[in-house]
Legacy VTK file of the C-alpha trace (Angstrom):
# vtk DataFile Version 3.0
C-alpha trace
ASCII
DATASET POLYDATA
POINTS 201 float
0.000 0.000 0.000
1.311 3.451 -0.912
2.280 5.639 2.024
0.375 8.901 2.473
2.432 11.748 3.930
1.989 15.054 2.069
-0.249 15.580 -0.934
0.115 18.766 -2.994
-2.467 18.340 -5.714
-5.396 19.686 -7.671
-8.744 19.402 -5.920
-12.155 18.862 -7.502
-15.380 20.142 -5.888
-18.496 17.992 -5.753
-21.200 20.301 -4.412
-23.514 17.472 -3.367
-24.530 16.012 -0.004
-25.436 12.400 0.758
-23.539 10.986 -2.217
-24.050 7.272 -1.668
-21.905 4.378 -2.823
-24.330 3.565 -5.647
-23.753 7.058 -7.037
-19.989 6.580 -6.687
-20.177 3.269 -8.589
-23.600 1.951 -9.655
-24.372 -1.643 -8.698
-24.635 -2.781 -12.334
-20.860 -2.343 -12.727
-19.814 -4.371 -9.680
-19.511 -7.599 -11.655
-16.797 -6.156 -13.890
-13.077 -6.647 -13.317
-11.536 -3.851 -11.269
-9.805 -2.389 -14.338
-13.139 -2.129 -16.129
-14.814 -0.430 -13.171
-12.693 2.708 -13.634
-15.081 4.133 -16.247
-18.054 3.623 -13.895
-17.065 6.311 -11.360
-20.036 8.669 -10.873
-21.479 7.149 -14.046
-25.062 8.290 -13.519
-23.943 11.764 -12.431
-21.518 12.196 -15.345
-23.755 10.929 -18.143
-27.386 11.460 -19.095
-29.560 8.365 -19.763
-28.747 8.557 -23.483
-25.028 8.323 -22.729
-24.084 11.944 -23.385
-21.673 13.725 -21.045
-23.217 16.190 -18.598
-20.964 19.203 -19.134
-21.712 20.764 -15.745
-20.389 17.772 -13.799
-16.867 18.604 -12.510
-15.227 15.392 -13.751
-16.267 16.340 -17.280
-14.518 19.722 -17.099
-10.952 20.015 -18.358
-9.897 22.323 -15.520
-10.347 19.504 -13.000
-8.518 16.861 -15.024
-5.891 15.072 -12.944
-7.427 16.040 -9.594
-6.261 13.856 -6.700
-8.414 15.412 -3.973
-12.207 15.320 -3.924
-14.176 17.817 -1.828
-17.848 17.090 -1.125
-20.624 18.003 1.270
-21.828 15.979 4.275
-22.390 12.234 4.506
-20.192 11.301 1.545
-20.058 7.551 0.870
-23.259 6.656 2.707
-25.340 3.659 1.640
-24.095 0.142 0.998
-20.791 -1.300 2.183
-19.244 -1.822 -1.269
-15.467 -1.440 -1.084
-15.507 -0.764 -4.831
-16.589 2.792 -4.027
-13.134 3.442 -2.573
-11.119 1.402 -5.087
-12.839 3.083 -8.050
-12.025 6.520 -6.659
-8.402 5.436 -6.174
-8.197 3.989 -9.685
-9.372 7.350 -11.045
-6.492 9.083 -9.267
-8.172 10.328 -6.092
-6.057 9.849 -2.966
-7.978 12.002 -0.504
-11.612 12.955 0.099
-12.562 15.987 2.197
-16.087 16.323 3.615
-17.894 17.376 6.818
-18.874 13.736 7.435
-18.729 10.288 5.838
-20.690 7.069 5.788
-19.122 4.918 8.517
-18.278 1.895 6.351
-16.920 4.034 3.523
-14.747 5.908 6.033
-13.290 2.652 7.359
-12.759 1.267 3.845
-10.717 4.341 2.946
-8.044 3.468 5.502
-7.988 -0.181 4.426
-7.157 0.932 0.882
-4.714 3.757 1.536
-7.062 6.685 0.936
-7.235 9.543 3.436
-10.722 10.744 4.435
-10.508 14.219 5.988
-13.319 15.611 8.125
-13.534 19.416 8.206
-16.184 21.788 9.539
-19.112 22.169 7.151
-18.665 25.938 6.787
-15.013 25.490 5.866
-15.857 22.777 3.348
-18.427 25.129 1.800
-15.762 27.828 1.527
-13.323 25.383 -0.080
-15.913 24.224 -2.608
-16.697 27.862 -3.419
-13.004 28.627 -3.943
-12.514 25.608 -6.190
-15.648 26.401 -8.181
-15.029 30.099 -8.760
-11.267 30.680 -8.616
-8.512 29.601 -10.983
-6.269 28.186 -8.260
-7.110 24.551 -7.592
-3.993 23.316 -5.789
-4.249 22.519 -2.094
-2.002 20.790 0.435
-3.036 17.903 2.675
-0.351 17.154 5.272
-1.107 13.993 7.234
1.841 14.373 9.569
0.697 17.857 10.589
-2.995 16.947 10.134
-3.547 20.095 8.126
-5.210 21.275 4.920
-4.014 24.430 3.175
-6.681 26.068 0.986
-5.976 27.771 -2.370
-6.222 31.169 -0.625
-3.486 30.212 1.839
-5.766 29.676 4.847
-5.306 26.486 6.830
-7.425 24.037 8.799
-6.509 21.095 10.997
-8.288 17.770 11.183
-8.508 14.955 13.700
-7.553 11.359 12.922
-7.091 8.191 14.949
-3.386 7.866 15.792
-3.224 4.170 14.847
-4.778 4.792 11.425
-2.557 7.805 10.896
0.548 5.737 11.642
-0.547 2.989 9.234
-1.129 5.498 6.408
2.182 7.239 7.033
3.963 3.875 6.827
1.841 2.583 3.950
0.748 -0.579 5.734
-2.653 -2.267 5.839
-4.069 -4.897 8.207
-2.276 -7.735 6.394
1.065 -5.917 6.438
0.611 -5.209 10.126
-0.125 -8.874 10.880
2.885 -10.045 8.874
5.142 -7.696 10.828
4.478 -9.956 13.842
5.131 -13.198 11.951
8.089 -14.267 14.124
6.010 -13.826 17.298
3.104 -15.707 15.692
5.379 -18.587 14.661
6.881 -18.775 18.159
3.451 -18.870 19.763
2.291 -21.656 17.441
5.424 -23.735 18.194
4.983 -23.319 21.949
1.270 -24.014 21.708
1.908 -27.273 19.840
4.590 -28.429 22.320
2.440 -27.638 25.362
-0.687 -29.319 23.982
0.588 -32.318 22.011
-1.696 -34.547 24.067
-4.674 -32.835 22.464
-3.612 -33.852 18.969
LINES 1 202
201 0 1 2 3 4 5 6 7 8 9 10 11 12 13 14 15 16 17 18 19 20 21 22 23 24 25 26 27 28 29 30 31 32 33 34 35 36 37 38 39 40 41 42 43 44 45 46 47 48 49 50 51 52 53 54 55 56 57 58 59 60 61 62 63 64 65 66 67 68 69 70 71 72 73 74 75 76 77 78 79 80 81 82 83 84 85 86 87 88 89 90 91 92 93 94 95 96 97 98 99 100 101 102 103 104 105 106 107 108 109 110 111 112 113 114 115 116 117 118 119 120 121 122 123 124 125 126 127 128 129 130 131 132 133 134 135 136 137 138 139 140 141 142 143 144 145 146 147 148 149 150 151 152 153 154 155 156 157 158 159 160 161 162 163 164 165 166 167 168 169 170 171 172 173 174 175 176 177 178 179 180 181 182 183 184 185 186 187 188 189 190 191 192 193 194 195 196 197 198 199 200
């Protein structure tokens, strides 16, 4: 898993609340291979029923091309537990999502996949979305070590994050990596357990 330390990148505003996982990736695409799910991100928000691009949607605007940070309103990622919602965002280049609140399962899935979900005050998120929508400057800084976000206008906010999850992201390790880091202790326990309880075999 890629370590997350400091991200200086273009941000894309999504001025919507309660964006659920079916809007992030519709259920009809879940049976595809992961590589083929890339094109399904926000499919029903990006395209009209006839398949034509909706020009007003941010992902369809050239100025937001290459964005690595997504900024949305409250309750982003609510709905079902599909992990594809996170992996499809990652596969489209997004490494961080900023919102006033998240769906609980989506929030947890972010950490399991190396994406940083940042919770900021709703008024500050509204200001950031306004800046990204109306100004030319789209670059912002997300510093996990300092737990800070620097806006395009130079103002800064700080965010809270669980220290264990922060450490895992900084080191680029997931639950499997963490378990394997204790492999010698696990092996020793299993050897001792077998010796002490051979009579149970």
